[in-house]
C-alpha positions in Angstrom: 50.8 -35.1 -27.1 49.0 -36.1 -23.9 47.0 -33.9 -21.8 48.7 -31.9 -19.5 47.7 -31.8 -15.6 46.1 -28.8 -15.5 44.1 -29.4 -18.4 42.6 -32.8 -16.5 42.6 -31.0 -13.6 40.0 -28.7 -15.3 38.1 -31.4 -16.9 37.4 -32.8 -13.3 36.4 -29.4 -12.3 33.4 -29.4 -15.2 32.7 -32.9 -14.6 31.9 -31.7 -11.1 29.9 -29.0 -12.1 27.6 -31.0 -14.4 26.6 -32.6 -11.4 24.9 -29.5 -9.8 24.5 -27.0 -12.2 23.6 -26.7 -15.8 25.8 -24.4 -18.6 24.1 -21.6 -20.3 22.5 -19.2 -18.1 18.9 -18.9 -20.1 15.9 -19.4 -17.8 12.1 -20.9 -18.6 9.3 -18.5 -16.9 6.5 -20.8 -15.6 3.7 -17.9 -16.6 3.0 -14.6 -15.9 -0.1 -13.4 -14.1 -1.9 -10.1 -15.5 -2.9 -6.9 -13.5 -5.9 -6.7 -16.0 -4.1 -3.1 -17.2 -3.0 -4.2 -20.1 -0.1 -1.1 -20.8 0.5 -1.7 -16.8 1.2 -5.5 -17.9 3.0 -4.7 -21.0 5.4 -1.7 -19.3 6.3 -4.8 -16.8 7.4 -7.0 -19.2 8.5 -5.4 -22.1 9.6 -1.6 -20.4 7.6 -0.1 -23.0 4.7 1.7 -23.5 2.0 0.1 -25.9 0.0 2.5 -26.9 3.2 4.4 -28.4 4.5 1.5 -30.1 3.7 -1.3 -33.1 2.9 -4.5 -31.3 4.4 -6.5 -34.6 7.7 -4.7 -34.2 7.7 -6.0 -30.3 10.4 -8.7 -30.2 8.4 -11.8 -28.3 5.1 -10.7 -28.0 2.5 -12.7 -28.6 -1.8 -12.1 -27.9 -2.0 -15.6 -27.4 0.4 -16.0 -24.7 -0.2 -14.4 -21.0 1.9 -11.2 -19.9 1.8 -9.8 -16.5 3.9 -10.6 -13.7 6.1 -13.2 -13.7 5.2 -16.4 -10.9 8.1 -17.9 -8.9 8.7 -14.1 -7.7 8.0 -12.2 -4.8 5.9 -8.8 -5.5 5.4 -5.9 -3.7 2.2 -3.5 -3.8 2.6 -0.9 -1.4 1.1 2.8 -0.6 -0.9 5.3 1.0 -4.3 4.5 2.8 -7.4 4.5 -0.2 -4.8 4.1 -3.0 -6.1 0.9 -4.6 -3.3 -1.6 -3.3 -6.3 -4.4 -2.4 -8.0 -3.4 -5.6 -5.3 -4.3 -7.7 -4.2 -7.3 -5.8 -7.8 -8.6 -6.6 -7.5 -8.4 -9.9 -4.2 -10.2 -10.0 -6.1 -13.3 -7.7 -9.1 -13.0 -10.5 -6.7 -13.3 -13.3 -4.8 -15.8 -11.8 -8.2 -18.2 -11.2 -8.7 -17.6 -14.4 -5.7 -19.3 -15.5 -6.6 -22.3 -13.2 -4.7 -21.5 -10.3 -5.4 -21.8 -6.8 -4.7 -18.5 -4.5 -5.0 -17.8 -1.1 -5.6 -14.5 0.5 -4.0 -14.2 3.8 -6.5 -11.5 5.5 -4.1 -9.9 8.4 -5.6 -6.5 8.4 -9.2 -8.2 9.0 -10.0 -5.6 5.7 -11.4 -8.1 3.1 -14.6 -7.0 0.8 -15.8 -9.4 -0.9 -18.0 -6.8 -3.5 -14.5 -5.4 -4.4 -13.3 -9.0 -4.8 -15.8 -9.6 -7.1 -15.9 -6.3 -9.2 -12.3 -7.4 -10.2 -13.0 -10.9 -11.2 -12.8 -13.0 -8.1 -14.7 -15.9 -7.9 -15.4 -15.9 -4.2 -16.6 -19.6 -3.8 -12.6 -20.7 -5.0 -11.3 -18.0 -2.8 -8.8 -19.6 -0.2 -9.1 -16.8 2.5 -6.6 -17.6 5.7 -8.0 -14.7 8.4 -6.8 -16.2 11.2 -5.0 -14.0 14.4 -1.4 -15.8 14.4 2.2 -14.6 15.2 3.9 -13.6 12.0 5.8 -16.4 12.3 2.8 -18.9 12.1 1.8 -17.1 9.1 5.4 -17.4 7.1 5.1 -21.2 8.6 1.6 -21.6 6.8 3.0 -19.9 3.5 5.2 -22.3 3.0 2.3 -25.8 3.4 0.4 -23.9 1.0 3.3 -23.7 -1.4 3.8 -27.7 -1.3 0.1 -27.7 -1.4 -0.3 -26.5 -4.8 -1.4 -22.8 -4.1 0.2 -20.9 -6.9 -0.8 -17.3 -5.7 -0.3 -16.0 -2.1 -1.4 -12.7 -1.2 -0.8 -11.2 2.1 -2.3 -8.3 3.3 -0.5 -6.4 4.6 2.8 -6.8 5.7 2.5 -3.7 7.7 0.0 -6.0 10.3 2.3 -8.9 10.6 2.9 -9.5 14.5 6.3 -11.3 15.4 5.5 -13.9 18.4 7.9 -11.5 20.9 6.0 -8.9 20.4 2.4 -10.8 20.3 3.4 -12.2 24.1 4.7 -8.9 25.4 3.6 -6.8 27.9 2.1 -4.0 25.5 4.2 -1.2 27.4 7.4 -3.0 26.8 8.9 -1.8 23.5 10.4 -3.4 20.7 12.6 -2.3 17.8 13.0 -3.8 14.5 11.4 -7.5 14.9 9.1 -7.4 12.2 12.2 -6.7 10.1 14.7 -9.0 11.6 11.6 -11.6 11.0 11.7 -11.1 7.4 15.0 -10.9 7.1 15.3 -14.7 7.9 12.8 -15.5 6.0 12.1 -13.8 2.4 15.1 -16.0 1.7 13.8 -19.0 2.2 10.5 -17.8 1.0 11.9 -16.8 -2.8 13.7 -19.9 -3.0 10.4 -22.0 -2.3 8.3 -19.8 -4.3 10.7 -20.5 -7.5 11.0 -23.8 -6.9 7.1 -24.1 -7.1 6.7 -21.4 -9.2 4.3 -19.7 -7.2 3.6 -15.8 -7.0 4.4 -14.2 -3.6 2.0 -10.3 -3.6 2.6 -8.6 -0.3 0.6 -5.6 0.4 2.1 -2.9 1.9 1.5 0.8 3.7 3.8 3.9 3.8 4.7 5.3 7.3 6.8 8.5 8.6 10.1 8.4 9.1 10.7 9.6 12.8 12.8 12.8 13.4 13.3 13.2 9.3 13.1 17.3 8.3 14.6 16.7 5.2 13.6 14.4 1.9 11.0 12.2 1.7 9.9 11.3 4.9 7.9 7.7 4.1 8.6 4.6 3.9 7.4 0.9 4.2 7.5 -1.2 6.6 9.4 -4.4 6.7 12.9 -3.6 6.3 15.4 -3.5 3.3 15.5 -7.2 3.1 11.9 -6.9 1.6 13.0 -4.6 -0.8 16.1 -6.1 -2.0 14.1 -9.8 -2.2 11.3 -8.2 -4.3 11.4 -8.7 -8.2 8.7 -5.9 -8.6 7.8 -2.8 -6.6 4.4 -1.1 -7.3 3.7 2.2 -5.3 -0.1 3.0 -5.9 -1.0 6.4 -5.0 -4.8 7.8 -4.5 -4.9 11.4 -6.7 -6.6 13.9 -5.0 -7.4 16.5 -7.8 -11.8 16.2 -7.9 -11.1 15.6 -11.6 -9.6 12.0 -10.7 -13.4 10.9 -9.1 -15.4 8.9 -11.2 -19.2 10.2 -11.0 -22.4 8.5 -13.0 -26.2 9.9 -12.1 -27.8 8.1 -9.1 -30.9 6.7 -11.1 -33.3 7.4 -8.3 -32.1 11.2 -7.4 -30.0 12.1 -10.7 -27.3 13.5 -8.5 -24.1 12.6 -8.7 -22.9 9.6 -7.3 -19.0 8.7 -6.9 -18.6 4.9 -8.1 -14.3 5.3 -8.9 -11.5 7.1 -8.6 -8.1 7.3 -10.4 -4.6 6.6 -8.7 -1.5 6.8 -10.2 0.6 3.4 -10.0 4.4 3.9 -10.4 6.8 1.3 -11.4 9.9 1.5 -8.1 11.7 -1.4 -9.4 11.0 -4.1 -11.8 13.9 -7.0 -12.9 11.4 -8.0 -15.9 12.2 -5.0 -18.7 14.2 -1.8 -18.3 13.2 0.9 -15.9 10.0 2.8 -16.9 10.1 6.0 -14.9 6.5 7.6 -16.4 3.6 6.8 -13.7 0.3 5.4 -15.2 -3.6 6.0 -14.3 -5.7 3.4 -13.4 -9.3 2.9 -12.4 -10.4 1.7 -9.2 -14.3 1.3 -8.6 -16.5 0.8 -6.1 -19.5 -0.3 -8.5 -19.7 -3.1 -10.7 -20.4 -0.1 -13.5 -17.4 0.9 -15.7 -17.4 4.2 -17.6 -14.4 4.5 -19.0 -15.2 1.0 -20.9 -14.1 2.6 -23.8 -10.3 3.0 -23.2 -10.6 -0.3 -21.9 -11.9 -1.5 -25.1 -9.4 0.4 -26.8 -6.3 -1.1 -24.7 -7.9 -4.9 -25.0 -8.2 -4.7 -28.9 -4.4 -3.4 -28.8 -3.3 -5.9 -26.7 -5.2 -8.6 -29.1 -4.5 -6.7 -32.3 -7.8 -6.3 -33.1 -6.7 -2.5 -33.5 -3.9 -2.2 -35.5 -1.5 1.2 -35.9 0.8 2.3 -38.3 2.8 5.6 -38.1 0.2 6.4 -35.2 -2.6 5.6 -37.1 -5.4 3.4 -35.2 -7.4 0.5 -37.5 -10.4 -1.5 -36.8 -12.3 -2.8 -39.2 -11.6 0.2 -41.7 -12.2 2.8 -39.1 -8.8 4.9 -39.3 -8.3 8.0 -37.2 -5.2 9.0 -35.7 -4.3 9.4 -31.9 -5.5 7.1 -29.3 -7.6 10.1 -27.5 -9.2 10.8 -31.1 -10.1 6.7 -31.9 -11.8 6.4 -28.6 -13.5 9.8 -28.5 -15.0 8.4 -31.7 -16.3 5.4 -30.4 -17.9 7.3 -27.8 -19.9 9.7 -30.3 -20.7 7.4 -32.9 -21.8 5.1 -29.8 -20.6 2.0 -31.2 -18.7 1.0 -28.1 -20.8 -2.5 -28.1 -20.0 -3.5 -31.5 -16.2 -3.2 -30.3 -16.9 -5.2 -27.6 -18.4 -8.4 -28.9 -16.0 -7.7 -31.5 -13.1 -8.3 -28.8 -15.4 -10.8 -26.7 -15.5 -13.0 -30.6 -11.9 -12.9 -31.1 -10.7 -13.8 -27.3 -13.4 -16.6 -27.6 -11.8 -17.4 -31.2 -8.2 -17.6 -29.2 -8.8 -18.7 -25.9 -7.6 -15.6 -24.6 -8.8 -14.2 -21.2 -10.3 -11.1 -20.7 -10.0 -8.3 -18.3 -13.3 -8.0 -16.0 -14.8 -5.2 -17.1 -15.0 -6.6 -20.3 -16.7 -9.2 -19.5 -19.2 -7.6 -16.9 -19.8 -4.7 -19.1 -23.9 -5.3 -20.4 -25.2 -2.8 -23.4 -26.9 -1.0 -20.6 -23.8 0.8 -19.9 -23.4 2.7 -22.9 -26.6 4.7 -22.8 -25.8 6.2 -19.0 -23.8 9.9 -18.8 -20.4 9.7 -17.1 -19.1 12.8 -14.9 -15.3 12.7 -14.5 -15.0 15.5 -11.6 -17.0 18.0 -10.3 
């Protein structure tokens, strides 16, 4: 019996489909860029807190593979002033450079800080800085050109300070509503498509503003309209912790008075298309100086990341040292003054396996363990 007309029609349809699409919904990632905070990177990729799971049982996890934010996507980092948005973006830029990628920093706010960029692992001499006073349309156009030129990470600081051409050229007394959201609405679809095509990570830093005449609920919003929220694959909100316990101090070597060198911030994952939702917020340190008093915690997380420190039923094991609980393990490292030994072991394993380490581990020197750390006042 011959094929029916309907069958022949279906064959023609599938034959035509093959000319512009492929069968199978699997996609491949061009790579990931870490934030430098292992717990945050792990949650972004797997939706689980790595300190509460056995890494050997997490499907697909390999310490030799970089985890974090996938290339080819749009990420929004937003929050109140002084929360640490730029510091996190500097870390992303620094890791991207270590992976051999070219990074462009678009400094719309004119707030680029070379010292903070260095502390967070950036190679200043290799970083491309765009700080021209251009209107928003020109900035977006240059982003397209940069993607075509081989740049792999583009960081925009910030969305809120972008000025559309009509607003820049108008009289200061004229009022315009919704120019920035309309600009982004027209451009973001093309930007994310081009970013996906070239495997470029777009990081948009944004601010928090108050909604006008809203007296109920959360009256804070981020500029740029809903288009930015919808097109972003990942949205991270960073809030500064205002308690004095969140501040990090060390004694000033000259006056012996407490010197503020950092602070804790709270990171919430508002949207994540890469893993299941994670509702809890995380605390991350933000440093103002190249000194890392919480190096033991960073060393512990890094040791777990590269599987130097193993865990079984809540008991952590490193070279025969077995201690139950993360906090107890870190406290023991501090008490016994074996931080240097752990970091040397981490650097040795990382060198053997060609792994990239956080800037705190790279910049840390043995003399750092002799300082007294004061958290809060």
